[in-house]
C-alpha positions as CSV (number, residue, x, y, z in Angstrom):
1,M,28.0,42.4,14.8
2,T,24.7,41.6,16.3
3,T,23.9,40.2,19.7
4,T,21.1,38.0,20.7
5,A,19.2,38.7,23.9
6,P,18.8,35.8,26.3
7,L,15.5,34.0,26.0
8,S,14.9,34.5,29.7
9,E,16.3,36.6,32.5
10,R,16.9,35.6,36.0
11,P,14.4,37.4,38.3
12,S,15.9,40.1,40.5
13,A,16.7,39.5,44.1
14,H,13.8,41.7,45.0
15,T,11.4,39.6,42.9
16,Q,12.8,36.3,44.3
17,R,12.4,37.5,47.9
18,Y,8.8,38.7,47.5
19,D,7.7,36.3,44.7
20,R,5.0,34.6,46.7
21,Q,3.2,37.9,47.7
22,L,3.7,39.5,44.3
23,R,1.3,36.8,43.1
24,L,-1.2,38.0,45.6
25,W,-1.1,41.8,45.3
26,A,1.2,42.4,42.3
27,S,3.9,45.0,42.0
28,S,1.5,47.9,42.7
29,G,0.5,46.4,46.0
30,Q,4.1,45.7,46.9
31,A,5.1,49.2,46.1
32,S,2.4,50.6,48.4
33,L,3.6,48.3,51.1
34,E,7.2,49.3,50.8
35,K,6.3,53.0,51.1
36,S,4.2,52.5,54.2
37,N,5.2,53.9,57.6
38,I,3.3,52.2,60.5
39,L,3.1,53.1,64.2
40,V,2.5,50.4,66.8
41,V,1.6,51.7,70.3
42,G,2.6,49.1,73.0
43,A,5.6,46.8,73.1
44,S,4.2,43.3,73.8
45,A,4.2,39.8,72.5
46,L,1.1,40.7,70.4
47,S,2.8,43.8,69.0
48,A,5.8,41.6,68.0
49,Q,3.5,39.1,66.3
50,I,1.7,41.8,64.3
51,L,4.9,43.4,63.2
52,K,6.5,40.0,62.3
53,N,3.8,39.5,59.7
54,L,4.4,43.0,58.3
55,V,8.2,43.1,58.4
56,L,8.5,39.8,56.4
57,P,6.3,41.1,53.5
58,G,8.4,44.3,53.4
59,I,6.7,47.3,54.8
60,G,8.8,50.5,54.5
61,A,9.2,51.4,58.2
62,F,7.6,50.9,61.6
63,T,7.9,52.5,65.0
64,I,7.1,51.0,68.3
65,L,6.0,53.4,71.0
66,D,6.3,52.4,74.6
67,H,8.1,53.5,77.8
68,R,8.3,50.2,79.6
69,T,11.3,48.0,80.2
70,V,11.6,44.3,79.8
71,D,10.7,42.3,82.9
72,P,11.3,38.5,83.4
73,A,7.7,37.6,82.7
74,S,7.8,39.2,79.2
75,L,10.6,36.8,78.3
76,G,8.3,33.9,78.8
77,T,5.7,35.1,76.3
78,N,7.5,37.1,73.8
79,F,9.8,35.3,71.3
80,F,11.2,38.7,70.1
81,L,13.1,39.3,73.3
82,Q,16.5,37.9,74.1
83,P,17.0,36.2,77.5
84,G,20.2,37.3,79.2
85,H,20.3,40.5,77.1
86,S,16.9,42.2,77.0
87,E,16.2,42.3,80.7
88,G,15.9,45.9,82.1
89,K,16.2,47.5,78.6
90,P,13.4,49.4,76.8
91,A,11.0,46.8,75.4
92,A,10.2,48.9,72.3
93,A,13.9,49.1,71.4
94,E,14.6,45.4,72.0
95,I,11.6,44.2,70.0
96,A,12.5,46.6,67.2
97,R,16.1,45.5,67.1
98,L,15.2,41.8,66.9
99,L,12.4,42.3,64.3
100,A,14.8,44.2,62.1
101,E,16.8,41.0,61.7
102,L,13.9,39.5,59.8
103,N,14.2,41.9,56.8
104,D,17.1,44.3,56.3
105,G,14.9,46.3,53.8
106,V,12.7,47.5,56.6
107,K,13.5,50.5,58.8
108,A,12.8,49.7,62.5
109,N,12.4,52.5,65.0
110,A,11.6,52.7,68.7
111,T,10.3,55.7,70.7
112,V,10.8,55.1,74.4
113,E,8.2,57.4,75.9
114,S,4.8,57.3,77.6
115,P,2.2,57.1,74.8
116,A,-0.3,59.3,76.8
117,D,2.4,61.9,77.6
118,L,3.4,62.1,73.9
119,L,-0.2,62.3,72.7
120,A,-0.8,65.2,75.1
121,R,2.4,67.0,74.3
122,Q,3.1,66.2,70.6
123,P,0.0,65.0,68.7
124,G,1.7,65.6,65.4
125,F,4.0,62.6,66.1
126,F,1.0,60.3,65.5
127,T,-0.3,62.0,62.4
128,A,3.0,61.4,60.6
129,F,2.2,57.7,60.0
130,D,0.2,56.0,57.3
131,L,-1.5,53.7,59.8
132,V,-1.7,53.4,63.6
133,I,-2.1,50.2,65.6
134,S,-2.8,50.4,69.3
135,V,-2.2,47.2,71.2
136,D,-3.8,46.5,74.7
137,Q,-4.0,50.2,75.6
138,P,-6.6,51.7,77.9
139,R,-9.9,52.8,76.2
140,A,-9.5,56.4,77.2
141,F,-6.2,56.7,75.5
142,D,-7.5,54.8,72.4
143,L,-10.5,57.1,72.1
144,A,-8.3,60.2,72.2
145,L,-5.9,58.7,69.6
146,S,-8.7,57.6,67.4
147,D,-10.3,61.0,67.5
148,L,-7.0,62.5,66.4
149,C,-6.6,60.1,63.5
150,W,-10.3,60.5,62.5
151,A,-10.1,64.3,62.5
152,Q,-7.5,64.5,59.7
153,Q,-9.1,66.2,56.7
154,P,-8.1,66.5,53.0
155,P,-5.6,67.3,51.7
156,S,-4.1,65.4,54.6
157,P,-4.6,61.6,54.1
158,H,-7.0,59.8,56.4
159,I,-5.1,57.7,59.0
160,P,-6.6,54.2,59.6
161,F,-6.6,53.4,63.4
162,L,-6.7,49.8,64.6
163,R,-7.4,48.9,68.2
164,V,-6.3,45.4,69.2
165,A,-6.8,43.6,72.5
166,S,-6.2,40.0,73.7
167,A,-7.0,38.2,76.9
168,G,-6.2,34.5,77.3
169,M,-7.8,32.6,74.4
170,V,-9.8,35.6,73.1
171,G,-8.9,38.6,71.0
172,Q,-10.5,41.5,69.2
173,L,-9.6,43.9,66.4
174,S,-11.5,47.2,65.8
175,L,-10.9,49.2,62.6
176,S,-11.6,52.9,62.4
177,V,-11.4,54.2,58.8
178,H,-13.2,57.2,57.3
179,Q,-13.5,55.7,53.9
180,V,-11.9,52.8,52.2
181,A,-12.2,52.6,48.4
182,I,-11.0,49.3,47.0
183,V,-10.5,48.8,43.3
184,E,-8.7,45.5,43.1
185,T,-11.1,43.5,45.3
186,H,-9.9,40.2,43.8
187,P,-13.2,38.6,42.9
188,D,-13.1,34.9,41.7
189,S,-13.2,36.1,38.1
190,I,-13.4,39.4,36.2
191,V,-14.6,37.7,33.0
192,D,-17.4,39.6,31.3
193,L,-18.6,37.9,28.1
194,R,-21.4,40.3,27.3
195,L,-23.7,37.6,26.1
196,T,-26.9,39.4,27.1
197,R,-25.9,42.7,25.7
198,P,-23.3,41.9,22.9
199,F,-21.5,44.7,21.1
200,P,-21.9,44.8,17.3
201,E,-18.4,43.3,16.5
202,L,-19.0,40.4,18.8
203,Q,-22.5,39.6,17.4
204,A,-21.1,39.9,13.9
205,L,-18.4,37.3,14.7
206,A,-21.0,34.9,16.2
207,D,-23.2,35.3,13.1
208,S,-20.3,34.1,10.9
209,F,-20.6,30.6,12.3
210,D,-23.1,28.0,11.2
211,L,-24.3,25.8,14.0
212,D,-25.7,23.4,11.4
213,T,-22.4,22.9,9.6
214,P,-21.9,19.3,8.3
215,D,-18.2,19.5,9.2
216,T,-18.0,17.4,12.3
217,M,-14.6,18.8,13.3
218,L,-15.7,22.4,12.9
219,H,-19.0,21.8,14.7
220,S,-17.2,20.3,17.7
221,H,-14.9,23.4,17.9
222,I,-17.4,26.2,17.8
223,P,-16.7,28.2,21.0
224,M,-19.4,28.1,23.7
225,V,-19.6,31.9,23.5
226,V,-20.6,31.7,19.8
227,I,-23.2,29.0,20.6
228,L,-24.9,31.0,23.3
229,L,-24.8,34.2,21.3
230,N,-26.5,32.5,18.4
231,K,-29.1,30.8,20.6
232,L,-29.9,34.1,22.5
233,K,-30.4,35.9,19.2
234,Q,-32.6,33.0,18.0
235,W,-34.7,33.3,21.2
236,R,-35.1,37.1,20.9
237,Q,-36.2,36.7,17.3
238,S,-39.0,34.4,18.4
239,H,-40.0,36.2,21.5
240,G,-40.4,39.8,20.4
241,G,-36.8,40.8,21.3
242,A,-37.1,39.6,24.9
243,L,-34.4,37.6,26.7
244,P,-35.3,34.3,28.4
245,T,-36.5,34.6,32.0
246,T,-35.9,32.3,35.0
247,A,-39.0,30.4,34.1
248,D,-37.5,29.7,30.6
249,R,-34.4,28.0,31.8
250,A,-35.4,24.5,30.7
251,A,-36.7,25.7,27.4
252,F,-33.6,27.6,26.6
253,A,-31.3,24.8,27.6
254,A,-33.3,22.5,25.3
255,L,-32.8,25.1,22.5
256,V,-29.1,25.0,23.0
257,N,-29.0,21.2,23.1
258,A,-31.0,21.0,19.9
259,S,-27.9,21.9,17.9
260,R,-25.9,19.0,19.2
261,R,-25.1,16.4,16.6
262,P,-26.2,13.0,17.8
263,D,-23.6,11.3,15.6
264,S,-20.7,13.2,17.1
265,P,-19.1,11.8,20.2
266,D,-17.3,15.1,20.9
267,A,-19.7,17.7,22.2
268,E,-17.6,19.3,24.9
269,N,-18.2,22.8,23.5
270,F,-22.0,22.3,24.1
271,D,-21.3,21.0,27.6
272,E,-19.4,24.2,28.3
273,A,-22.3,26.3,26.9
274,I,-24.8,24.6,29.3
275,A,-22.3,25.0,32.2
276,A,-21.9,28.7,31.4
277,L,-25.6,29.5,31.5
278,G,-25.8,30.2,35.2
279,K,-22.9,32.7,35.5
280,H,-23.0,34.4,32.1
281,V,-26.7,34.3,31.1
282,W,-29.1,33.8,34.1
283,R,-27.2,35.9,36.6
284,P,-26.9,39.0,34.3
285,I,-30.6,38.6,33.3
286,A,-31.7,38.3,36.9
287,S,-29.6,41.3,38.1
288,D,-30.2,43.7,35.2
289,G,-27.0,42.9,33.5
290,V,-24.7,42.7,36.5
291,G,-21.8,40.4,35.6
292,G,-22.6,41.0,31.9
293,G,-21.7,44.7,31.5
294,G,-24.5,46.1,33.7
295,V,-23.7,48.5,36.6
296,P,-24.0,46.7,40.0
297,P,-26.2,48.5,42.6
298,E,-23.1,49.3,44.8
299,V,-21.3,50.9,41.9
300,A,-24.5,52.8,40.9
301,D,-24.8,54.1,44.4
302,M,-21.2,55.5,44.2
303,F,-22.4,57.6,41.2
304,K,-24.8,59.4,43.6
305,Q,-22.3,60.2,46.3
306,P,-21.3,63.9,46.8
307,E,-17.6,63.0,46.1
308,C,-18.6,61.8,42.6
309,L,-21.0,64.6,41.9
310,E,-18.7,67.4,43.0
311,V,-15.1,66.6,42.1
312,G,-12.5,69.3,42.7
313,P,-8.8,69.9,43.4
314,N,-8.9,67.9,46.6
315,S,-10.7,64.9,45.1
316,T,-8.8,61.6,45.4
317,N,-8.0,59.6,42.3
318,F,-10.7,57.1,43.2
319,W,-13.4,59.6,43.0
320,L,-12.0,61.1,39.8
321,L,-12.2,57.7,38.3
322,V,-15.7,57.0,39.5
323,R,-16.9,60.3,38.0
324,A,-15.3,59.3,34.7
325,L,-17.0,55.9,35.0
326,R,-20.4,57.5,35.5
327,D,-19.9,59.6,32.4
328,F,-18.7,56.6,30.4
329,V,-21.8,54.6,31.4
330,A,-24.1,57.5,30.6
331,A,-22.6,57.8,27.1
332,S,-22.7,54.1,26.4
333,P,-25.6,53.0,24.0
334,T,-26.3,50.0,26.3
335,H,-25.3,51.9,29.5
336,S,-22.6,49.3,30.1
337,L,-19.3,49.3,31.9
338,P,-16.0,49.2,30.1
339,L,-15.1,45.7,28.9
340,S,-12.3,44.0,30.8
341,G,-11.2,42.0,27.8
342,S,-10.6,38.8,29.7
343,L,-11.6,35.5,28.0
344,P,-11.6,32.1,29.7
345,D,-10.3,28.9,28.2
346,M,-12.8,27.0,26.1
347,K,-13.1,24.3,23.5
348,A,-12.1,25.8,20.1
349,T,-9.4,25.6,17.5
350,S,-6.4,27.9,18.0
351,E,-7.4,30.0,15.0
352,I,-11.0,30.5,16.2
353,Y,-10.0,31.2,19.7
354,V,-7.5,33.9,18.6
355,R,-10.2,35.5,16.5
356,L,-12.6,35.6,19.4
357,Q,-9.9,36.8,21.8
358,A,-8.9,39.6,19.3
359,C,-12.5,40.7,19.2
360,Y,-12.8,41.1,22.9
361,R,-9.4,42.8,23.2
362,A,-10.2,45.3,20.5
363,K,-13.4,46.3,22.3
364,A,-11.6,46.5,25.6
365,A,-8.9,48.7,24.1
366,A,-11.5,51.0,22.5
367,D,-13.4,51.2,25.8
368,L,-10.1,52.0,27.6
369,A,-9.3,54.8,25.1
370,E,-12.8,56.3,25.5
371,F,-12.6,56.1,29.3
372,T,-9.2,57.8,29.3
373,R,-10.5,60.6,27.1
374,I,-13.5,61.1,29.5
375,L,-11.1,61.0,32.5
376,D,-8.9,63.6,31.0
377,D,-11.9,65.9,30.7
378,V,-12.9,65.2,34.3
379,V,-9.4,65.9,35.6
380,A,-9.2,69.1,33.8
381,A,-12.7,70.3,35.0
382,A,-11.7,69.4,38.6
383,G,-8.7,71.6,38.5
384,V,-6.3,68.6,39.0
385,A,-3.0,68.5,37.3
386,A,-2.9,66.4,34.1
387,G,-1.5,63.0,34.5
388,A,-2.4,62.8,38.2
389,V,-4.0,59.4,37.6
390,G,-1.4,57.0,36.2
391,G,-2.0,54.7,33.3
392,D,-1.6,51.5,35.4
393,E,-4.1,52.9,37.9
394,V,-6.6,53.6,35.0
395,L,-6.1,50.1,33.5
396,A,-6.7,48.4,36.9
397,F,-9.8,50.5,37.5
398,V,-11.3,49.7,34.1
399,K,-10.7,46.0,34.5
400,H,-12.3,45.9,38.0
401,A,-15.1,48.5,37.3
402,G,-17.8,46.0,38.1
403,Y,-16.3,45.0,41.4
404,L,-15.5,48.3,43.2
405,K,-16.0,48.4,46.9
406,L,-16.5,51.4,49.1
407,I,-16.5,51.1,52.9
408,R,-17.5,54.1,55.0
409,G,-16.3,53.2,58.5
410,R,-17.1,54.4,62.0
411,S,-14.7,55.8,64.5
412,E,-13.7,54.2,67.8
413,R,-15.8,56.8,69.6
414,Q,-18.8,56.2,67.5
415,R,-18.6,52.4,68.2
416,Y,-18.1,53.2,71.9
417,E,-20.9,55.7,72.3
418,A,-23.5,54.4,69.8
419,P,-22.8,50.9,68.6
420,D,-25.4,49.2,66.4
421,G,-27.3,47.2,68.9
422,S,-29.2,45.2,66.3
423,V,-26.0,43.5,65.4
424,A,-25.9,41.8,68.8
425,A,-29.3,40.2,68.4
426,M,-28.4,39.0,64.9
427,A,-25.0,37.7,66.0
428,F,-26.6,35.4,68.7
429,M,-29.2,34.2,66.2
430,D,-26.7,32.9,63.6
431,P,-27.8,29.2,63.1
432,V,-24.6,28.2,61.3
433,N,-21.5,29.9,62.7
434,P,-20.4,29.7,66.3
435,S,-21.3,32.8,68.3
436,T,-18.4,35.1,69.2
437,F,-20.2,38.3,70.0
438,Q,-20.4,37.5,73.7
439,H,-16.6,38.1,73.9
440,H,-17.1,41.6,72.5
441,V,-19.6,42.3,75.4
442,A,-17.1,40.9,77.9
443,L,-14.2,42.9,76.5
444,S,-16.3,46.1,76.5
445,A,-17.1,45.5,80.1
446,S,-13.5,44.9,80.8
447,D,-12.6,48.3,79.5
448,A,-15.2,49.8,81.9
449,F,-13.8,47.7,84.7
450,F,-10.3,49.1,84.1
451,E,-11.6,52.6,84.1
452,K,-13.2,52.0,87.5
453,H,-10.5,50.0,89.2
454,G,-7.2,50.8,87.4
455,R,-6.6,47.1,86.7
456,Y,-8.1,44.3,84.5
457,P,-10.5,41.8,85.9
458,G,-8.9,38.7,87.2
459,S,-5.4,40.3,87.4
460,T,-3.4,42.2,89.9
461,L,-2.7,45.9,89.7
462,A,1.0,45.1,89.0
463,F,0.2,42.8,86.1
464,S,-2.3,45.2,84.6
465,R,0.4,47.8,84.5
466,T,2.6,45.4,82.4
467,I,-0.2,45.2,79.9
468,S,-1.1,48.8,79.3
469,G,1.8,50.7,80.7
470,G,0.3,51.5,84.1
471,G,-2.7,53.5,83.0
472,E,-4.7,55.2,85.7
473,P,-8.6,54.9,85.6
474,G,-9.9,57.0,82.8
475,G,-6.5,58.5,82.2
476,G,-4.9,56.3,79.5
477,A,-1.3,55.2,79.8
478,G,0.7,56.0,82.8
479,T,3.3,58.7,83.1
480,G,6.2,56.3,83.0
481,E,8.2,58.0,85.8
482,G,11.9,57.1,85.7
483,V,11.9,56.3,82.0
484,A,14.0,58.5,79.8
485,S,12.5,59.6,76.5
486,T,14.5,58.5,73.5
487,T,14.0,57.5,70.0
488,T,16.0,54.5,68.6
489,T,16.4,53.5,65.0
490,T,17.3,49.9,64.5
491,T,18.5,48.0,61.5
492,T,20.5,44.8,61.1
493,T,23.6,46.7,60.2
494,T,23.7,49.4,62.9
495,T,24.2,49.3,66.6
496,T,21.2,50.2,68.7
497,T,21.7,53.1,71.0
498,T,19.3,53.4,74.0
499,T,19.2,55.3,77.2
500,T,19.6,53.2,80.3
501,T,16.4,52.9,82.3
502,T,16.3,52.1,86.0
503,T,13.2,50.8,87.6
504,T,12.5,49.6,91.0
505,T,10.1,46.7,91.7
506,T,8.8,45.7,95.0
507,T,7.8,42.0,95.3
508,T,5.5,40.9,98.1
509,T,5.4,37.2,98.9
510,T,2.1,35.9,100.2
511,T,0.7,32.6,101.2
512,N,-2.5,31.7,99.4
513,K,-5.6,30.4,101.2
514,E,-6.5,26.8,100.6
515,G,-9.9,27.7,99.2
516,A,-9.5,29.2,95.8
517,A,-12.3,31.4,94.5
518,S,-14.2,30.2,91.5
519,V,-16.4,31.8,88.9
520,P,-20.1,31.8,89.6
521,S,-21.9,29.0,87.9
522,E,-25.5,28.2,87.0
523,G,-24.9,24.5,87.5
524,D,-25.3,22.3,90.5
525,E,-23.1,22.8,93.6
526,T,-22.0,19.3,94.1
527,T,-18.5,18.6,95.3
528,R,-16.0,18.9,92.5
529,S,-12.8,17.0,92.0
530,A,-9.8,19.0,91.0
531,K,-6.5,18.3,89.3
532,R,-3.4,20.3,90.3
533,H,-1.0,21.2,87.6
534,K,2.5,22.7,88.0
535,S,3.8,25.3,85.6
536,E,7.3,26.8,85.4
537,T,6.3,29.6,83.0
538,P,6.2,33.1,84.3
539,T,3.0,34.1,86.1
540,R,0.6,36.6,84.7
541,D,1.3,39.0,87.5
542,G,4.4,40.0,85.6
543,I,6.8,40.0,88.6
544,G,7.9,36.4,89.3
545,G,11.0,34.8,87.8
546,A,11.0,32.1,85.2
547,G,11.2,29.4,87.8
548,E,8.2,30.6,89.8
549,E,5.5,28.0,90.4
550,V,1.9,28.5,89.6
551,D,-0.8,26.1,90.9
552,M,-3.9,25.8,88.8
553,V,-7.1,24.2,90.1
554,V,-9.1,23.0,87.2
555,D,-12.8,22.3,87.7
556,D,-13.7,19.1,85.9
557,S,-17.4,19.1,86.8
558,S,-20.0,19.6,84.1
559,S,-22.2,22.7,84.3
560,S,-24.0,25.1,82.1
561,S,-21.1,27.5,82.3
562,S,-17.5,27.0,81.1
563,S,-15.1,25.0,83.1
564,Q,-13.6,26.9,86.0
565,T,-9.9,27.4,86.5
566,T,-8.5,29.5,89.3
567,M,-4.8,30.4,89.6
568,R,-3.2,30.5,93.0
569,R,0.1,32.2,93.1
570,R,3.1,31.6,95.3
571,G,5.8,34.3,95.5
572,G,4.0,36.7,93.1
573,Q,2.9,40.3,93.3
574,V,-0.4,40.7,95.1
575,D,-3.2,43.0,94.1
576,A,-2.5,46.6,95.2
577,D,-6.1,46.8,96.4
578,A,-5.9,43.9,98.8
579,E,-3.1,42.0,100.6
580,G,-4.1,38.6,99.2
581,D,-5.2,36.8,96.0
582,V,-7.3,38.4,93.3
583,D,-11.0,38.1,94.2
584,V,-12.0,36.0,91.2
585,E,-15.6,35.7,92.3
586,G,-15.9,39.4,93.1
587,D,-14.3,40.4,89.8
588,T,-16.7,38.1,87.9
589,E,-19.7,39.6,89.6
590,A,-18.5,43.1,88.9
591,L,-17.7,42.3,85.3
592,L,-21.0,40.7,84.8
593,A,-22.8,43.8,86.2
594,L,-20.9,45.9,83.7
595,A,-21.8,43.6,80.9
596,A,-25.4,44.0,81.9
597,E,-25.0,47.7,81.8
598,W,-23.6,47.5,78.3
599,T,-26.5,45.3,77.0
600,H,-29.1,47.4,78.7
601,R,-27.7,50.5,77.0
602,H,-26.9,49.2,73.6
603,A,-28.7,45.9,73.1
604,P,-31.9,45.9,75.3
605,S,-33.3,43.0,73.2
606,L,-30.9,40.7,74.9
607,K,-32.3,41.4,78.4
608,D,-34.7,38.4,78.4
609,D,-32.7,36.1,76.1
610,E,-31.4,33.5,78.5
611,E,-29.5,31.6,75.9
612,S,-27.5,34.7,74.9
613,W,-26.9,35.5,78.6
614,D,-25.5,32.1,79.2
615,K,-22.9,32.8,76.5
616,I,-22.2,36.2,78.0
617,R,-21.8,34.7,81.4
618,D,-19.4,32.1,80.2
619,A,-17.4,34.8,78.3
620,V,-17.2,36.9,81.4
621,A,-16.0,34.0,83.5
622,E,-13.4,33.1,80.9
623,L,-12.1,36.6,80.7
624,V,-11.7,36.8,84.5
625,R,-10.1,33.4,84.6
626,S,-7.6,34.4,81.9
627,G,-6.6,37.6,83.8
628,H,-5.7,39.1,80.5
629,A,-2.7,36.8,80.3
630,S,-0.9,36.6,77.0
631,L,-0.9,33.2,75.3
632,P,1.5,32.6,72.4
633,A,-1.2,30.7,70.4
634,T,-3.6,33.5,70.6
635,T,-1.1,36.3,70.0
636,A,0.3,34.4,66.9
637,L,-3.1,33.9,65.3
638,L,-4.4,37.4,66.2
639,G,-1.2,38.9,65.0
640,G,-1.8,37.3,61.6
641,I,-5.3,38.7,61.5
642,V,-4.3,42.2,62.3
643,A,-1.4,42.1,59.8
644,Q,-3.7,40.8,57.1
645,E,-6.2,43.6,57.6
646,T,-3.3,46.1,57.8
647,I,-2.0,44.9,54.4
648,K,-5.5,45.2,52.9
649,L,-5.7,48.9,54.0
650,I,-2.2,49.8,52.8
651,T,-2.4,48.1,49.4
652,R,-6.0,49.0,48.9
653,Q,-6.6,45.4,47.7
654,Y,-9.0,42.8,48.9
655,V,-11.9,43.8,51.1
656,P,-11.0,44.7,54.7
657,A,-13.2,43.7,57.7
658,D,-15.9,46.2,58.6
659,N,-15.4,47.0,61.4
660,T,-14.9,44.6,64.4
661,V,-13.3,41.2,64.4
662,V,-13.6,38.9,67.4
663,Y,-11.5,35.8,67.7
664,D,-12.6,32.9,70.0
665,G,-9.7,30.4,70.5
666,I,-11.9,28.1,72.5
667,Q,-14.3,27.5,69.7
668,Q,-11.7,28.2,67.0
669,A,-14.1,30.8,65.5
670,V,-13.9,34.3,64.1
671,G,-16.8,36.7,63.8
672,V,-17.0,40.0,62.0
673,F,-19.5,42.6,63.0
674,R,-20.3,46.2,61.9
675,L,-21.0,48.0,65.1
């Protein structure tokens, strides 16, 4: 008795759950994601938003490292805290517990300990992860952690380090990666028709067609590939073997159109041939075959790198593959890359299209077999175990050989001590995109401000401690006195166990002065009208309850600088440096001076650029005005950006940002800079 297999099988629960993203990075990317183990330093609303966008796609595991407890203000900005339940508990454990409910396939962990203390005592804790994200931590701590991740040497894997900061409507992401080698860059198309350097079997197939056939039906179904191959051969025969140049575009197009039949109303195949000229003929000709089998300059540069020239037992699979590719190209009669075998849709009969498709696939299979043979020789010569590079990995590499991407990054310390100052001038000169670089200058000055004063500009000492864990100037995160060190593993099916933490908070009630300080402006000093707004959300000083009122004075006057808004608190924690309101004007002046120091040291060309300085001045004023407050809209969008770049680095698909991303929520603009 025989049984008949069903025509189709229902997709597995795993495939159904991740169907949408499997279409983006396929099963290989999903497998990499599910094996990843990510550390997030800092338990905040931004941390939760980042992890939300990583937990849902199904990372393997994550750990949140923070020693702080949940205060009432955090409940007003963080959706992943539970009012009436989370107060007074370790923030890391609470966020991990609630994030775990989004995906029961993700292992959620929380380590309740001071990040700075743990880094000093147990650096190996940080190197056990595949990727580290530091959220709103002091620069001194981030520099030390970045140095640790950067120092990892083969055979230990390099650990990407991401530094994230947000302040009001502005955010920034910095990526520190030694080297990122991307194979599946996902270009618009990997089709390679080899029209300008056809292989013998393809040319023979094209020669079997007669463009002057009297059969109208056959003439209208000659594939555009065949039309162009015949016309290119005809051109070479009449021009001493030379291909047409850019100056010959009109003449060659006329040569193609000369084979149209005026009595035939159906000439779609000739229309396709004319449309394909730009991508499959003129571009490869202008770029020495790139896009038509030739080696792109970026790939050719990889052939010259030490990692390619000197492969050995510690070589990564990527460099073994690149070395094999170099040897394959050198052995090719036309010095061409392996053929991908992809063929686009085109006007043709089914029988003709199948013949053409079989020709391309046969050549692609032959190239793959030859490449695999060369790779086996490379692997053996390098002293690497046979089979170290899997068949699927080889196939993906061969298909994308013309679109490889290699990024050699810079560390956090390199960007801090010697950023590329020329980027600043170019960023402000962009005639198309809104400028965002001024916010990088302001955030860099804010780091220096924190190191000098122990707080962020425009915010109280108490609130600054809620952002970065009470870091002391130049000392990274605080000691977290009174917080017991514990590690918590959280899943949706287990009970979270934490160590009770007791903290004491002293709240000082002050009466604000009637005259609120404002940010220095370059505009006129006429009397301004102000609107008073009431808010029942927690104040940014991180102490007041949910019902505490905040008065905001909004400057409606027009001036060259951004609109001024000064917060005046009632019932909130005052600055530890002064028994009164935050000195907004003083903080603005101090931050502007630090911004001037940064530009003088790293971008002296901006010194006399008034237009650029107006933007920097506005960015500084906005940063002080925000007081490093956490806004849900900013954290949600910035969290998506950080998660997206994280997924690129983990899956090694798509091209990650290199190396600084600045988000400006005021202009709704994003800038990417290599500093």
